[in-house]
C-alpha positions as CSV (number, residue, x, y, z in Angstrom):
1,M,0.0,0.0,0.0
2,S,1.8,3.4,-1.1
3,H,2.2,6.1,1.2
4,G,-1.0,8.4,1.6
5,Y,-3.5,5.6,0.5
6,D,-5.3,5.7,3.9
7,E,-6.0,9.5,3.7
8,F,-7.0,9.4,0.2
9,E,-9.4,6.6,1.1
10,S,-10.8,8.6,3.9
11,K,-11.4,11.4,1.8
12,I,-13.4,9.4,-0.8
13,G,-15.5,8.1,2.0
14,Q,-16.2,11.3,3.7
15,F,-17.4,12.5,0.0
16,I,-19.6,9.7,-0.6
17,Y,-21.1,10.0,3.0
18,T,-21.7,13.7,2.6
19,M,-23.1,13.5,-1.1
20,V,-25.7,10.7,0.4
21,M,-26.9,12.9,3.3
22,Y,-27.2,16.0,0.9
23,E,-29.5,13.8,-1.0
24,R,-31.2,13.0,1.8
25,L,-31.7,16.3,3.2
26,K,-33.0,17.8,0.0
27,E,-35.5,15.1,-0.5
28,Y,-36.7,16.0,3.0
29,I,-37.0,19.7,2.4
30,L,-38.8,19.4,-0.9
31,E,-41.0,17.1,1.0
32,K,-41.6,19.8,3.4
33,L,-41.8,22.3,0.7
34,K,-45.1,20.7,-1.0
35,G,-48.0,22.9,-0.9
36,K,-45.9,25.9,0.3
37,D,-43.8,28.7,-0.8
38,R,-41.0,28.9,1.7
39,V,-39.6,26.9,4.8
40,T,-37.5,28.6,7.4
41,L,-34.8,27.0,9.2
42,R,-33.4,28.4,12.4
43,I,-29.6,27.3,13.4
44,G,-28.5,28.2,16.7
45,L,-24.9,29.4,16.8
46,G,-24.4,29.7,20.6
47,A,-24.0,32.8,22.7
48,D,-21.8,35.8,21.4
49,K,-19.3,37.7,24.3
50,S,-22.2,39.4,25.8
51,G,-24.5,36.5,26.5
52,N,-27.0,37.0,23.5
53,Q,-27.9,33.8,21.7
54,V,-27.4,34.0,18.2
55,F,-29.3,32.4,15.3
56,M,-28.7,31.8,11.7
57,D,-32.4,32.0,10.0
58,I,-32.0,30.3,6.2
59,I,-35.2,30.8,3.7
60,I,-35.6,28.2,1.5
61,S,-38.2,29.3,-1.2
62,S,-40.1,27.5,-3.7
63,V,-40.0,29.8,-6.6
64,R,-42.4,29.0,-9.7
65,P,-42.1,30.9,-13.0
66,Q,-44.3,34.4,-13.0
67,S,-45.9,36.2,-15.5
68,F,-45.0,39.9,-15.5
69,L,-48.0,40.6,-17.7
70,Q,-51.2,42.2,-16.8
71,T,-53.2,39.5,-18.7
72,G,-53.4,36.1,-18.6
73,E,-50.6,34.2,-20.8
74,V,-51.1,30.6,-21.9
75,K,-48.6,28.8,-23.9
76,A,-49.8,27.4,-27.3
77,S,-50.1,23.4,-26.8
78,E,-52.0,20.7,-28.4
79,G,-55.3,20.3,-27.1
80,K,-57.5,23.0,-25.1
81,N,-56.4,25.8,-23.0
82,L,-59.2,27.1,-20.7
83,V,-58.9,30.8,-19.7
84,M,-61.2,32.1,-16.9
85,V,-60.7,35.3,-15.3
86,L,-61.9,35.5,-11.3
87,N,-62.2,38.5,-9.3
88,N,-62.8,39.1,-5.7
89,E,-63.0,42.6,-4.4
90,H,-62.7,41.6,-0.7
91,L,-59.8,39.5,-0.8
92,I,-56.6,40.6,0.5
93,G,-53.1,38.7,1.0
94,D,-49.8,37.7,-0.6
95,N,-50.7,36.8,-4.2
96,R,-48.4,34.1,-4.9
97,Q,-49.7,32.1,-1.6
98,L,-53.7,33.0,-2.9
99,A,-52.8,31.6,-6.3
100,M,-50.9,28.4,-5.0
101,E,-54.1,27.6,-3.0
102,M,-56.7,28.5,-5.9
103,E,-54.9,26.3,-7.7
104,K,-54.7,23.4,-5.7
105,L,-58.1,24.0,-4.9
106,I,-59.3,23.8,-8.4
107,M,-57.5,20.9,-9.3
108,E,-58.6,18.6,-6.7
109,S,-62.3,19.9,-7.2
110,L,-61.7,18.8,-11.1
111,K,-60.3,15.4,-9.8
112,W,-63.5,15.1,-7.4
113,W,-65.6,15.9,-9.7
114,H,-64.2,13.4,-12.4
115,G,-64.7,10.7,-9.7
116,Y,-68.1,11.7,-9.2
117,F,-69.2,11.5,-13.1
118,G,-67.1,8.5,-13.9
119,E,-67.9,7.5,-17.4
120,R,-70.3,10.1,-17.9
121,D,-67.2,13.0,-17.6
122,K,-67.3,14.3,-21.2
123,L,-65.0,17.2,-19.9
124,K,-62.4,14.8,-18.8
125,L,-62.0,16.6,-15.9
126,G,-59.2,14.3,-14.3
127,E,-57.3,14.7,-17.6
128,W,-56.9,18.9,-17.3
129,I,-53.5,20.3,-16.0
130,S,-52.4,23.5,-14.7
131,K,-50.5,25.3,-17.1
132,S,-49.8,28.9,-15.4
133,V,-51.9,30.7,-12.2
134,N,-51.2,34.1,-11.0
135,V,-53.2,36.5,-8.8
136,Y,-52.5,40.1,-10.0
137,D,-53.6,43.4,-8.5
138,A,-54.9,44.8,-11.7
139,Q,-57.6,44.5,-14.0
140,V,-57.3,42.0,-16.6
141,S,-58.5,43.1,-19.8
142,E,-57.2,41.2,-22.4
143,T,-55.9,37.5,-23.1
144,V,-52.2,36.9,-24.7
145,L,-51.7,33.7,-26.4
146,E,-48.9,32.4,-28.4
147,V,-51.0,31.3,-31.4
148,P,-49.3,29.0,-34.2
149,V,-49.2,30.9,-37.6
150,N,-50.9,28.3,-39.2
151,K,-53.9,29.2,-37.4
152,I,-54.1,32.6,-38.2
153,I,-56.8,33.9,-41.1
154,L,-56.2,36.9,-43.3
155,T,-59.7,38.0,-44.3
156,K,-59.6,41.7,-44.4
157,H,-55.8,42.1,-44.6
158,F,-53.0,41.3,-46.8
159,M,-49.2,41.0,-46.2
160,P,-48.3,44.6,-46.8
161,R,-45.4,45.4,-48.9
162,I,-42.8,47.5,-46.7
163,P,-40.4,49.5,-47.9
164,D,-36.5,48.1,-47.8
165,E,-35.5,50.5,-45.0
166,K,-38.3,50.2,-42.5
167,L,-38.3,46.8,-42.8
168,S,-34.8,46.3,-41.6
169,K,-35.9,48.6,-38.6
170,I,-38.9,46.4,-37.8
171,V,-36.7,43.5,-38.0
172,E,-34.2,45.2,-35.5
173,L,-37.2,45.9,-33.0
174,A,-38.7,41.9,-33.3
175,D,-38.3,41.3,-29.8
176,I,-39.9,44.1,-28.1
177,L,-42.7,44.5,-30.8
178,P,-46.4,44.4,-29.4
179,P,-48.7,41.2,-29.9
180,I,-50.8,41.4,-33.1
181,R,-54.6,41.4,-32.5
182,V,-56.8,38.5,-33.4
183,K,-60.4,37.5,-32.8
184,T,-61.9,33.8,-32.6
185,A,-63.5,32.2,-35.7
186,E,-66.1,29.8,-35.6
187,S,-63.8,27.3,-37.1
188,G,-61.2,27.5,-34.0
189,Y,-59.0,29.6,-36.2
190,F,-58.1,33.4,-35.3
191,E,-58.9,36.1,-37.7
192,L,-56.5,38.8,-38.1
193,I,-57.8,42.1,-36.9
194,S,-54.3,44.5,-36.9
195,G,-51.0,43.9,-37.0
196,A,-50.4,42.9,-40.3
197,Y,-46.8,44.7,-40.7
198,I,-45.6,42.5,-37.6
199,L,-46.8,39.3,-38.9
200,H,-45.6,39.8,-42.2
201,V,-41.8,40.4,-40.4
202,L,-42.2,37.9,-38.0
203,V,-43.2,34.8,-40.2
204,N,-41.6,36.0,-44.0
205,H,-38.4,37.2,-42.6
206,L,-37.6,35.6,-39.0
207,G,-39.5,32.7,-40.1
208,R,-41.4,32.6,-36.6
209,E,-43.6,29.7,-36.1
210,K,-45.7,31.4,-33.4
211,V,-46.4,34.7,-32.5
212,K,-48.2,36.6,-29.7
213,A,-51.5,37.7,-30.1
214,V,-54.1,40.0,-28.1
215,V,-57.7,37.8,-28.7
216,V,-60.3,40.8,-28.8
217,D,-64.2,40.3,-29.2
218,D,-67.0,42.3,-30.9
219,T,-66.9,44.9,-28.8
220,Y,-63.3,45.7,-29.7
221,E,-62.3,49.6,-30.3
222,P,-59.9,49.2,-33.1
223,L,-56.3,49.9,-32.5
224,D,-54.1,50.4,-35.6
225,V,-50.9,48.4,-34.4
226,D,-49.4,48.9,-38.0
227,E,-49.8,52.8,-37.5
228,S,-48.3,52.8,-34.4
229,I,-45.2,50.6,-35.8
230,E,-45.1,53.5,-38.5
231,R,-44.9,56.4,-36.3
232,L,-42.2,54.6,-33.9
233,I,-40.1,53.7,-37.2
234,N,-40.6,57.4,-38.4
235,L,-39.3,58.9,-35.1
236,L,-36.3,56.6,-35.3
């Protein structure tokens, strides 16, 4: 046995033991975090020179992806996405905690109703999954979707011809362009209302297969997105 082998073996043993304990501790903490947004650990460090007890508080947070929009944002995917806006003017509290509690309550309710209806469950309540849940201290007036391009119908609009100098500027602004405006058609597709410039650039010049769109209804007062983009270009 070469010199130093015992020390090497000891270090390896300590490393393996530490990793095993870490994994067990991680599983324990994750279990404690279920249904909560944070767990606080207090570790006593003893007394200082004045006799005061010193503690170290560690806060372990469960951070969920948050939408910074004031609208419900639903990622496009196969199947159906249900968007429903609920309002409670008398409720106060931490928005993240409220969202988590409402999400848990709704999902448990869907499972219960699925069990109640059994084979009569035409809505397949047991198969719905939660994609995004947020509580806002703001009025939600629009719904932003990420719509597949092949689901957009051009009935009243055509793809405009944009002068090259304007086109290059719009391409540069691609990541901050506003959503196009669409309304739902009876076929389940989306009819373009405003934003032909944006759609043209994103699809024909940047090859996007999905675009952000605001879904409006028949009471929508037209907002000419293309006109706004043109004014911005002129300013630039």
